[in-house]
C-alpha positions in Angstrom: 0.2 0.1 0.2 2.9 2.4 -0.5 2.0 5.8 -1.5 3.5 7.1 -4.9 5.7 3.7 -4.4 7.4 4.6 -0.9 7.0 2.5 2.1 7.3 5.2 4.6 7.8 3.5 8.3 9.1 6.8 9.5 5.7 7.1 12.0 2.0 6.4 12.4 1.4 10.1 11.6 2.3 9.5 7.7 -1.2 8.0 7.3 -3.3 9.3 4.6 -7.3 10.1 5.6 -9.4 7.4 4.2 -12.1 7.9 1.6 -14.4 7.3 4.0 -13.2 10.1 6.2 -12.9 12.6 3.3 -15.9 12.2 2.2 -17.1 13.0 5.9 -15.0 15.8 5.8 -16.5 17.2 2.5 -20.0 16.1 4.2 -19.3 18.0 8.0 -22.0 19.9 9.2 -20.1 23.0 10.8 -20.9 25.8 13.2 -18.1 27.6 15.2 -16.1 25.9 17.8 -14.8 28.4 20.0 -19.1 29.3 20.7 -19.3 25.5 21.2 -21.5 25.1 18.4 -19.7 23.0 15.9 -22.1 19.8 15.8 -19.4 17.8 14.1 -16.8 18.9 16.8 -19.3 18.3 19.8 -20.3 14.9 18.5 -16.2 14.1 18.3 -15.8 14.9 21.7 -18.9 13.0 22.8 -18.0 9.9 21.6 -14.1 10.5 22.7 -15.3 10.6 26.2 -17.3 7.6 26.0 -15.2 5.8 24.7 -12.5 6.0 27.2 -15.2 6.1 29.7 -14.7 10.0 31.2 -17.6 12.4 31.7 -16.0 15.4 29.2 -13.2 15.7 26.2 -12.0 18.4 24.3 -10.8 18.3 20.5 -7.4 19.3 20.4 -5.2 20.2 17.4 -1.9 18.0 18.7 -1.0 15.4 21.5 1.6 18.1 22.9 -1.5 20.6 23.1 -3.1 18.3 25.3 -0.7 16.9 27.5 0.3 21.0 28.0 -3.2 21.6 28.8 -2.9 18.9 31.5 0.2 20.1 33.1 -1.0 23.9 33.2 -4.5 22.5 35.0 -2.7 19.7 37.6 0.5 21.0 37.9 1.2 24.3 37.9 3.5 26.8 38.3 6.5 26.2 40.5 4.7 22.4 41.4 6.1 19.0 40.5 5.2 16.4 38.2 7.0 12.7 38.2 7.3 11.3 35.2 9.9 8.9 33.0 13.2 10.1 31.7 12.4 9.0 28.6 8.9 10.6 28.4 7.2 12.2 25.4 6.1 15.0 27.6 9.5 15.6 28.8 11.6 15.2 25.9 9.2 15.5 22.7 7.3 18.8 23.2 9.3 21.8 23.0 9.7 21.9 27.1 6.1 22.7 27.4 6.1 21.3 30.5 8.6 24.4 31.8 8.2 26.8 29.0 4.0 26.9 29.1 3.2 25.1 32.5 6.4 26.4 34.3 6.1 22.9 36.3 8.9 21.1 37.9 9.6 17.7 36.1 11.2 15.1 38.2 12.8 12.3 35.9 13.4 9.0 36.8 14.3 5.8 35.4 12.2 2.9 34.5 12.0 -0.4 33.0 10.4 -0.1 30.1 8.1 3.0 31.0 7.4 1.7 34.1 9.1 3.2 37.4 9.8 1.3 40.1 6.8 2.1 42.5 9.1 2.4 45.8 10.7 4.9 43.9 7.8 7.2 43.0 6.4 6.9 46.5 10.4 8.0 47.9 10.0 11.0 45.8 7.0 12.5 46.3 7.8 15.4 48.6 5.9 16.0 51.7 8.4 17.5 53.8 10.6 20.5 53.4 8.0 22.6 52.1 9.7 25.7 52.3 12.7 24.5 49.9 11.1 21.6 47.7 8.5 22.3 45.3 5.3 20.6 46.0 4.8 17.2 44.1 1.0 17.4 42.6 0.9 14.6 39.6 2.4 11.9 38.2 2.3 11.1 34.4 2.4 7.6 32.7 2.9 7.0 29.0 1.3 4.0 27.4 2.3 3.0 24.7 5.9 4.0 25.1 7.6 6.1 21.9 11.0 5.7 22.9 10.8 2.3 24.3 9.7 1.1 21.3 6.0 1.1 21.7 6.3 -1.0 24.7 3.1 -1.3 26.8 2.1 -0.8 30.5 0.2 -3.7 32.3 -3.1 -3.1 34.0 -1.3 -4.6 37.2 1.3 -1.3 37.1 -1.3 1.1 36.9 -3.5 0.0 39.0 -0.8 0.4 41.8 0.5 3.4 39.9 -3.4 4.8 40.9 -3.1 3.4 44.1 -0.3 5.6 44.8 -1.5 8.5 43.1 -4.5 8.4 45.6 -2.8 7.7 48.6 -0.8 11.0 48.4 -4.2 13.0 46.6 -1.9 13.0 43.4 -3.4 13.8 40.3 -2.6 10.4 37.9 -2.3 12.4 34.0 -1.6 9.5 31.3 -0.1 10.4 27.8 -1.9 7.7 25.8 -1.2 9.0 22.6 -1.3 4.8 21.5 -3.8 4.1 24.0 -5.7 2.0 21.7 -2.2 0.6 20.7 -1.7 -0.8 24.6 -5.8 -2.1 24.9 -5.3 -4.1 21.6 -2.2 -5.4 23.2 -3.6 -6.4 26.1 -6.8 -7.7 24.7 -9.1 -5.1 26.7 -11.2 -2.5 26.2 -9.5 1.0 26.7 -11.5 1.8 29.9 -9.8 -0.6 31.8 -7.2 1.6 30.8 -8.4 5.0 31.3 -10.4 4.1 34.0 -7.3 4.7 36.5 -6.5 8.0 35.4 -7.4 11.9 36.4 -6.9 12.6 32.9 -6.1 11.4 29.6 -4.9 12.6 26.1 -5.1 10.5 23.1 -4.1 11.0 19.5 -6.4 10.7 16.7 -3.5 11.1 13.8 -1.5 8.2 14.8 -2.6 4.5 14.4 -6.3 6.1 14.2 -5.0 7.5 11.0 -7.3 10.8 11.1 -5.0 13.4 9.6 -4.9 15.6 12.5 -6.1 15.5 16.0 -6.3 14.5 19.5 -8.0 14.2 22.5 -7.8 15.3 26.2 -10.4 13.5 28.3 -11.6 13.8 32.1 -14.7 15.6 34.2 -16.7 18.0 33.1 -14.9 20.8 35.4 -11.1 19.7 34.2 -12.5 20.3 30.4 -14.2 23.6 31.2 -10.9 24.3 32.2 -9.2 23.1 29.7 -11.1 25.2 27.2 -9.8 28.0 28.9 -6.1 26.9 28.4 -6.8 25.7 24.6 -8.2 29.2 24.2 -4.8 31.3 25.4 -2.6 28.6 23.6 -4.1 29.5 20.2 -6.1 26.5 19.9 -9.7 28.0 19.4 -10.1 26.5 15.9 -13.3 27.7 14.7 -15.2 25.6 11.8 -13.3 22.5 13.3 -15.9 20.1 11.9 -14.4 19.9 8.7 -11.7 17.4 10.6 -13.7 16.4 13.4 -15.4 14.5 11.1 -12.1 12.5 10.3 -12.0 11.5 13.9 -15.4 10.2 14.5 -14.6 7.8 11.3 -11.1 7.1 13.0 -13.0 6.3 16.5 -15.4 4.1 14.7 -13.7 2.3 12.3 -10.3 2.4 12.9 -9.8 0.8 16.2 -10.1 -2.9 15.1 -7.4 -2.9 12.7 -4.6 -2.3 14.9 -3.8 -5.7 15.7 -2.7 -5.5 11.8 0.1 -3.3 12.6 1.3 -5.2 15.6 1.3 -8.3 13.9 3.1 -6.7 10.8 5.7 -5.2 13.2 6.4 -8.1 14.8 6.7 -10.1 11.1 9.6 -7.3 10.3 11.6 -7.6 13.2 11.2 -11.6 13.4 12.5 -11.5 9.9 15.5 -10.0 10.4 16.3 -10.6 13.9 19.3 -13.1 12.5 21.5 -10.2 11.0 24.7 -10.0 13.1 24.9 -6.1 11.7 22.0 -4.8 13.7 20.3 -6.0 17.0 16.5 -6.0 17.3 14.4 -7.6 20.0 11.0 -9.8 18.5 10.2 -10.4 21.9 10.3 -6.8 22.7 8.1 -5.7 19.7 4.8 -5.6 21.6 2.5 -2.9 19.4 3.3 -1.0 16.0 6.9 -0.4 16.4 10.6 -1.5 16.5 13.8 0.0 17.4 16.9 -1.2 15.3 20.5 -1.2 16.8 23.1 -1.0 14.7 26.5 -2.4 15.1 28.6 -1.4 12.2 27.4 1.8 10.7 25.5 4.9 11.8 21.9 5.3 11.4 22.4 8.4 9.0 24.2 6.2 6.7 21.8 3.2 7.0 18.8 5.5 6.5 20.1 6.8 3.1 20.9 3.1 1.7 17.0 2.2 2.9 16.0 5.3 1.0 17.5 4.9 -2.1 15.3 1.7 -2.3 12.0 3.9 -1.6 11.8 2.6 2.5 11.8 5.4 5.1 12.2 4.8 9.1 13.4 7.4 11.7 16.7 8.2 13.6 16.4 8.6 17.0 20.2 8.5 17.8 23.8 7.8 15.9 23.1 4.1 15.8 18.7 3.7 16.5 16.3 3.7 14.1 12.8 3.3 14.7 10.6 1.4 11.9 6.7 2.0 12.6 3.9 0.1 11.1 0.1 1.2 10.2 -2.5 2.1 8.4 -0.6 2.5 4.9 1.6 -0.4 5.2 0.7 -3.7 3.9 2.6 -7.1 3.7 4.0 -6.2 0.6 5.7 -3.2 2.4 7.2 -5.6 5.1 8.6 -7.7 2.5 10.5 -4.5 0.5 11.6 -3.4 4.1 13.5 -6.9 5.3 15.0 -6.7 1.3 16.2 -3.2 1.7 17.2 -3.7 5.0 19.0 -6.7 4.6 20.7 -5.2 1.6 21.6 -2.1 3.4 23.8 -3.8 5.9 24.9 -6.6 3.4 
């Protein structure tokens, strides 16, 4: 299913809207969303809240904005949030946690996204308040991007939620790919989301909508989120044109995520024997593969792939990320395997 002859594994953000999405966008009934009278946006927000079992949701242009709003409202100026050292909020959102939320991130090491719970508890500030920022929140990421789409299981989430309640902390989920996590765990997404005070998830990744993310929580939280969205420049007027694609994404694109997971695992298994790189198929839990190169730089490796019309993303000088999605089919997997073997051979 290559687009213009290119098998694009850089991210699941490169997906193009389906024909059903395009038709829905063309036919969308619109109003002015800043006045809350765009019926298509309202329908999307109601559907999103129902899908994840929350009272309300708000449509935002990006996952970065959704997470930033949560950090503004739940952490705030001079207060602290505990999060994982490689997480997206800290490393890939332009420093908004400090630049805009003015919050203090306390970054901690983890086992594939799971911070040891005793380490979290040890670092919740309850004393020396004149000297230390007050801990206000814990933020988790599921699936975890930098850990190659790793899934955080329900047992860990339940314990983290109990810990947050014990210390009266907010628990936020960067759930950009929460539906991938639910598919991997073979549970309804509500079994994950019910433990969190707030969560953000993307429509524009595996669900294949062209733009947009959702932030969900209580009605009061979302009421405040609308104000923050406005001052961040996220009021989008006749946004029903793009919200229509989001509705199709939630109604039609969740069930197919298992195909992406299967293809990612298959690709990893087909190159696992190569001595010139390291990949562990057992760690491919969802739609991402992380390759560590032994004999060449990521830049050179990717140039060799691109020469065969296969694209992927460098994460550092030796690590490459490959992501499967709606616009990757079995033929693209075979093409990638061939290109990778030739690149290192």
